[in-house]
C-alpha positions, 0 to 999 in steps of 0.5 A: 531312915525308917525304924526298922532300919534304926531298929537293924542297926541298933541290932547289928551294932548290940550284936557287934559288942556281944562279939567283942566283949566275948572275945576279950572275956575269952581272950580270942583277939579274932573275935573281938576284932570282928566285933569291934569291925561290926560294931564301927560299921554299923555305926558309921551306917547309923551316921550316914542315914542320919545326914540323909535325914537332916538333909531331907528336913 
């Protein structure tokens, strides 16, 4: 995984966390769920990329 890909994934995961926190603060369950989903999806994507990197070595 390149540095650019890592940065994108971290940025998207952070965006998801912000959405989740905003949803919690405003009691907006839809926004909270959307943020949680984005956060989980990008964490999973990072794990997959790390696995690929491990097999490249």
